[in-house]
A tleap script that builds the chain and sets N, CA, C and O, in Angstrom:
source leaprc.protein.ff14SB
mol = sequence {
  NMET THR ARG HIE ILE ILE ASP ASP ARG THR
  GLU GLN LEU ASN ALA SER VAL LEU LYS ARG
  PHE GLY GLU ILE GLU HIE ARG GLU ALA GLY
  THR LEU SER ASP ARG ALA LYS ILE LEU HIE
  ARG GLN ARG ARG GLU THR ASP ARG SER ARG
  MET ARG HIE TYR ALA ARG ILE GLU ARG GLY
  LEU SER CALA
}
set mol.1.N position { -2.961 9.676 -46.933 }
set mol.1.CA position { -1.325 9.783 -46.125 }
set mol.1.C position { -0.555 8.762 -47.205 }
set mol.1.O position { -1.026 7.921 -47.971 }
set mol.2.N position { 0.410 9.055 -47.028 }
set mol.2.CA position { 1.528 8.611 -47.438 }
set mol.2.C position { 1.990 7.298 -46.902 }
set mol.2.O position { 1.959 7.166 -45.678 }
set mol.3.N position { 2.465 6.185 -47.729 }
set mol.3.CA position { 2.588 4.689 -47.011 }
set mol.3.C position { 3.295 5.053 -45.818 }
set mol.3.O position { 2.657 4.778 -44.802 }
set mol.4.N position { 4.442 5.598 -45.616 }
set mol.4.CA position { 5.628 5.578 -44.706 }
set mol.4.C position { 4.749 5.686 -43.288 }
set mol.4.O position { 4.746 4.958 -42.296 }
set mol.5.N position { 4.029 6.862 -43.601 }
set mol.5.CA position { 3.415 7.490 -42.294 }
set mol.5.C position { 2.049 6.278 -41.684 }
set mol.5.O position { 1.688 6.109 -40.519 }
set mol.6.N position { 1.614 5.702 -42.741 }
set mol.6.CA position { 0.620 4.475 -42.209 }
set mol.6.C position { 1.346 3.562 -41.791 }
set mol.6.O position { 0.907 2.972 -40.804 }
set mol.7.N position { 2.493 3.167 -42.269 }
set mol.7.CA position { 3.462 1.897 -41.610 }
set mol.7.C position { 3.947 2.146 -40.360 }
set mol.7.O position { 4.322 1.266 -39.585 }
set mol.8.N position { 3.954 3.634 -40.078 }
set mol.8.CA position { 4.652 3.750 -38.863 }
set mol.8.C position { 3.390 3.962 -37.722 }
set mol.8.O position { 3.498 3.617 -36.546 }
set mol.9.N position { 2.415 4.472 -38.196 }
set mol.9.CA position { 1.438 4.343 -37.045 }
set mol.9.C position { 0.856 2.798 -36.726 }
set mol.9.O position { 0.466 2.377 -35.637 }
set mol.10.N position { 0.921 2.019 -38.125 }
set mol.10.CA position { 0.821 0.622 -38.011 }
set mol.10.C position { 1.762 -0.162 -36.823 }
set mol.10.O position { 1.233 -0.891 -35.984 }
set mol.11.N position { 2.999 0.049 -36.862 }
set mol.11.CA position { 4.080 -0.291 -36.067 }
set mol.11.C position { 3.494 0.231 -34.836 }
set mol.11.O position { 2.975 -0.669 -34.176 }
set mol.12.N position { 3.415 1.290 -34.355 }
set mol.12.CA position { 3.108 2.170 -32.925 }
set mol.12.C position { 2.006 1.461 -32.340 }
set mol.12.O position { 2.001 1.242 -31.129 }
set mol.13.N position { 0.933 1.025 -33.198 }
set mol.13.CA position { 0.039 0.338 -32.683 }
set mol.13.C position { 0.242 -0.881 -32.179 }
set mol.13.O position { 0.030 -1.140 -30.995 }
set mol.14.N position { 0.783 -1.961 -33.266 }
set mol.14.CA position { 1.735 -2.957 -32.969 }
set mol.14.C position { 2.186 -3.184 -31.770 }
set mol.14.O position { 1.967 -4.156 -31.047 }
set mol.15.N position { 2.948 -2.080 -31.543 }
set mol.15.CA position { 4.020 -2.296 -29.910 }
set mol.15.C position { 3.239 -1.739 -28.799 }
set mol.15.O position { 3.585 -2.106 -27.676 }
set mol.16.N position { 2.016 -0.730 -28.915 }
set mol.16.CA position { 1.014 -0.545 -27.988 }
set mol.16.C position { 0.290 -1.850 -27.620 }
set mol.16.O position { 0.224 -2.151 -26.429 }
set mol.17.N position { -0.135 -2.467 -28.344 }
set mol.17.CA position { -0.865 -3.598 -28.037 }
set mol.17.C position { -0.105 -4.668 -27.531 }
set mol.17.O position { -0.511 -5.213 -26.505 }
set mol.18.N position { 1.017 -5.100 -28.117 }
set mol.18.CA position { 2.108 -5.829 -27.157 }
set mol.18.C position { 2.327 -5.672 -25.877 }
set mol.18.O position { 2.134 -6.505 -24.992 }
set mol.19.N position { 2.822 -4.366 -25.754 }
set mol.19.CA position { 2.882 -3.554 -24.730 }
set mol.19.C position { 1.974 -3.959 -23.431 }
set mol.19.O position { 2.453 -4.238 -22.332 }
set mol.20.N position { 0.652 -3.943 -23.731 }
set mol.20.CA position { -0.476 -3.986 -23.171 }
set mol.20.C position { -0.784 -4.981 -22.483 }
set mol.20.O position { -1.091 -4.957 -21.291 }
set mol.21.N position { -0.689 -6.436 -23.573 }
set mol.21.CA position { -0.573 -7.902 -23.552 }
set mol.21.C position { 0.164 -8.170 -22.521 }
set mol.21.O position { -0.305 -8.872 -21.624 }
set mol.22.N position { 1.577 -7.621 -22.434 }
set mol.22.CA position { 2.674 -7.854 -21.617 }
set mol.22.C position { 2.081 -7.085 -20.425 }
set mol.22.O position { 2.551 -7.750 -19.502 }
set mol.23.N position { 1.589 -6.428 -20.034 }
set mol.23.CA position { 1.086 -5.610 -18.699 }
set mol.23.C position { 0.363 -6.786 -18.174 }
set mol.23.O position { 0.552 -7.061 -16.989 }
set mol.24.N position { -0.628 -7.701 -19.040 }
set mol.24.CA position { -1.544 -8.242 -18.510 }
set mol.24.C position { -1.131 -9.559 -18.506 }
set mol.24.O position { -2.063 -10.247 -18.088 }
set mol.25.N position { -0.500 -9.996 -18.685 }
set mol.25.CA position { 0.417 -11.104 -18.335 }
set mol.25.C position { 1.043 -11.291 -16.970 }
set mol.25.O position { 0.877 -12.115 -16.071 }
set mol.26.N position { 2.061 -9.909 -17.181 }
set mol.26.CA position { 2.315 -9.918 -15.919 }
set mol.26.C position { 1.698 -9.688 -14.597 }
set mol.26.O position { 2.166 -10.147 -13.555 }
set mol.27.N position { 0.845 -9.108 -14.657 }
set mol.27.CA position { -0.597 -8.547 -13.646 }
set mol.27.C position { -1.136 -9.781 -13.359 }
set mol.27.O position { -1.564 -9.894 -12.210 }
set mol.28.N position { -1.262 -11.007 -14.287 }
set mol.28.CA position { -1.739 -12.338 -13.738 }
set mol.28.C position { -0.888 -13.127 -13.308 }
set mol.28.O position { -1.242 -14.026 -12.545 }
set mol.29.N position { 0.366 -12.992 -13.669 }
set mol.29.CA position { 1.288 -13.952 -12.635 }
set mol.29.C position { 1.779 -12.818 -11.429 }
set mol.29.O position { 2.490 -13.200 -10.499 }
set mol.30.N position { 1.433 -11.724 -11.516 }
set mol.30.CA position { 1.927 -11.168 -10.498 }
set mol.30.C position { 3.237 -10.737 -10.175 }
set mol.30.O position { 3.848 -10.757 -9.106 }
set mol.31.N position { 3.608 -10.269 -11.525 }
set mol.31.CA position { 5.297 -10.049 -11.512 }
set mol.31.C position { 5.288 -8.639 -11.778 }
set mol.31.O position { 6.363 -8.046 -11.681 }
set mol.32.N position { 4.080 -7.895 -12.150 }
set mol.32.CA position { 4.477 -6.373 -12.568 }
set mol.32.C position { 4.775 -5.694 -11.377 }
set mol.32.O position { 4.083 -5.619 -10.362 }
set mol.33.N position { 6.359 -4.995 -11.706 }
set mol.33.CA position { 6.719 -4.488 -10.503 }
set mol.33.C position { 5.932 -2.741 -9.933 }
set mol.33.O position { 5.252 -1.882 -10.494 }
set mol.34.N position { 6.470 -2.914 -8.661 }
set mol.34.CA position { 5.777 -1.439 -8.166 }
set mol.34.C position { 5.988 -0.370 -9.097 }
set mol.34.O position { 5.117 0.482 -9.269 }
set mol.35.N position { 6.891 -0.355 -9.605 }
set mol.35.CA position { 7.006 1.169 -10.391 }
set mol.35.C position { 6.393 1.066 -11.679 }
set mol.35.O position { 6.229 2.201 -12.126 }
set mol.36.N position { 5.946 0.096 -12.538 }
set mol.36.CA position { 5.274 -0.215 -13.457 }
set mol.36.C position { 3.931 0.244 -13.011 }
set mol.36.O position { 3.416 0.962 -13.867 }
set mol.37.N position { 3.232 0.078 -12.010 }
set mol.37.CA position { 1.863 0.030 -11.291 }
set mol.37.C position { 2.240 1.694 -11.315 }
set mol.37.O position { 1.534 2.374 -12.060 }
set mol.38.N position { 3.003 2.191 -10.767 }
set mol.38.CA position { 3.093 3.534 -10.380 }
set mol.38.C position { 2.953 4.380 -11.860 }
set mol.38.O position { 2.279 5.407 -11.932 }
set mol.39.N position { 3.680 3.806 -13.023 }
set mol.39.CA position { 3.840 4.555 -13.935 }
set mol.39.C position { 2.336 4.388 -14.961 }
set mol.39.O position { 1.981 4.972 -15.986 }
set mol.40.N position { 1.862 3.579 -14.335 }
set mol.40.CA position { 0.608 3.165 -15.204 }
set mol.40.C position { -0.619 4.028 -14.430 }
set mol.40.O position { -1.630 4.390 -15.033 }
set mol.41.N position { -0.377 4.299 -13.009 }
set mol.41.CA position { -1.403 5.187 -12.776 }
set mol.41.C position { -0.519 6.765 -12.781 }
set mol.41.O position { -0.976 7.710 -12.138 }
set mol.42.N position { 0.190 6.835 -13.222 }
set mol.42.CA position { 0.701 8.447 -13.473 }
set mol.42.C position { -0.008 8.651 -14.798 }
set mol.42.O position { -0.760 9.625 -14.826 }
set mol.43.N position { 0.085 7.922 -15.905 }
set mol.43.CA position { -0.470 7.886 -16.962 }
set mol.43.C position { -1.805 8.532 -17.121 }
set mol.43.O position { -2.043 9.535 -17.793 }
set mol.44.N position { -2.825 7.678 -16.264 }
set mol.44.CA position { -4.236 8.202 -16.282 }
set mol.44.C position { -4.547 8.863 -15.356 }
set mol.44.O position { -5.759 8.953 -15.161 }
set mol.45.N position { -3.629 9.583 -14.421 }
set mol.45.CA position { -4.015 10.924 -13.685 }
set mol.45.C position { -2.923 11.925 -13.821 }
set mol.45.O position { -2.209 12.335 -12.906 }
set mol.46.N position { -2.860 12.422 -15.630 }
set mol.46.CA position { -2.329 13.302 -15.853 }
set mol.46.C position { -3.122 14.434 -15.899 }
set mol.46.O position { -2.451 15.433 -15.639 }
set mol.47.N position { -4.396 14.696 -16.149 }
set mol.47.CA position { -5.294 15.954 -16.232 }
set mol.47.C position { -6.278 15.539 -14.850 }
set mol.47.O position { -6.337 14.429 -14.323 }
set mol.48.N position { -7.002 16.753 -14.456 }
set mol.48.CA position { -7.507 17.056 -13.206 }
set mol.48.C position { -9.115 16.080 -13.540 }
set mol.48.O position { -9.728 15.369 -12.743 }
set mol.49.N position { -9.439 16.381 -14.968 }
set mol.49.CA position { -10.804 15.164 -14.983 }
set mol.49.C position { -10.787 13.842 -14.955 }
set mol.49.O position { -11.606 13.083 -14.436 }
set mol.50.N position { -9.524 13.525 -15.711 }
set mol.50.CA position { -9.554 11.929 -15.618 }
set mol.50.C position { -9.344 11.539 -14.207 }
set mol.50.O position { -9.951 10.566 -13.760 }
set mol.51.N position { -8.475 12.272 -13.420 }
set mol.51.CA position { -7.848 11.909 -12.116 }
set mol.51.C position { -9.637 11.907 -10.948 }
set mol.51.O position { -10.166 11.075 -10.211 }
set mol.52.N position { -9.913 13.046 -11.306 }
set mol.52.CA position { -11.522 12.757 -10.515 }
set mol.52.C position { -12.572 11.513 -11.270 }
set mol.52.O position { -13.587 11.077 -10.728 }
set mol.53.N position { -12.173 11.176 -12.325 }
set mol.53.CA position { -12.945 10.167 -12.841 }
set mol.53.C position { -12.734 8.811 -11.834 }
set mol.53.O position { -13.540 8.251 -11.092 }
set mol.54.N position { -11.014 8.465 -12.184 }
set mol.54.CA position { -10.533 7.216 -11.370 }
set mol.54.C position { -10.217 7.542 -9.895 }
set mol.54.O position { -9.547 6.775 -9.203 }
set mol.55.N position { -10.755 8.780 -9.408 }
set mol.55.CA position { -10.953 8.475 -7.685 }
set mol.55.C position { -11.778 8.192 -7.689 }
set mol.55.O position { -11.783 7.177 -6.993 }
set mol.56.N position { -13.179 8.471 -8.217 }
set mol.56.CA position { -14.438 7.957 -7.856 }
set mol.56.C position { -14.491 6.124 -8.320 }
set mol.56.O position { -15.145 5.346 -7.626 }
set mol.57.N position { -13.928 5.778 -9.216 }
set mol.57.CA position { -13.949 4.292 -9.525 }
set mol.57.C position { -13.563 3.879 -8.196 }
set mol.57.O position { -14.329 3.351 -7.390 }
set mol.58.N position { -11.750 4.269 -7.904 }
set mol.58.CA position { -11.630 3.727 -6.633 }
set mol.58.C position { -12.166 3.781 -5.394 }
set mol.58.O position { -11.810 3.030 -4.486 }
set mol.59.N position { -13.274 4.897 -5.254 }
set mol.59.CA position { -13.889 4.779 -3.959 }
set mol.59.C position { -15.160 4.024 -4.135 }
set mol.59.O position { -16.012 3.947 -3.249 }
set mol.60.N position { -15.273 3.391 -5.473 }
set mol.60.CA position { -16.463 2.316 -5.553 }
set mol.60.C position { -17.798 2.988 -6.114 }
set mol.60.O position { -18.841 2.381 -6.354 }
set mol.61.N position { -17.572 4.352 -6.277 }
set mol.61.CA position { -18.783 5.217 -7.154 }
set mol.61.C position { -18.661 4.307 -8.400 }
set mol.61.O position { -17.944 3.343 -8.668 }
set mol.62.N position { -19.820 5.106 -9.185 }
set mol.62.CA position { -19.720 4.861 -10.435 }
set mol.62.C position { -19.004 5.249 -11.037 }
set mol.62.O position { -18.289 6.096 -10.501 }
set mol.63.N position { -18.724 4.912 -12.482 }
set mol.63.CA position { -17.923 6.082 -13.415 }
set mol.63.C position { -18.840 7.269 -14.135 }
set mol.63.O position { -18.299 8.136 -14.820 }
savepdb mol mol.pdb
quit
């Protein structure tokens, strides 16, 4: 891969890691907004198989 593509991917990864830590900090502090929670759920419930997987977890069944 060319250098700028590698740098771009590294930047994206760093941004996603920082965003994730930000979400965790807000969740621990209890300041994560309802909208952010809804968006988080939407991300993981986009396709049917993942939706079923998370529905099982929320009902207390094993993954």
